C-alpha positions, 0 to 999 in steps of 0.5 A: 926940104930946107938946106938945114935939113939936108945938111943933117943927112950923110953923103950917101943919104943925100945921093939917094934923095937926089936920085929919088927926086930926079925920078919924081921930076922926070915923071912929073915932066912926062905927066905934064907933057901928056896932060897939064898938071894942076900945079906946074910950080911943083916942077920948079920946086923939085928942080930947086930942091935937087939943086939945093941938095946937089950944092950941099953934097958938093960942099960936104964932098969938098970938106973931105 
């Protein structure tokens, strides 16, 4: 998800998305620990997406 797409969401929607993506990341890490996943770059992409969403969320909260 790109930063421009994230900026179009409301604060509540961003918080919900962060929670969902964090759950996805946790399950992906657990799966990778048990049996290696096919594409380990997915973990990095999820981590960066969560960071991107957190940054936009902090920007929006500081503006209010």
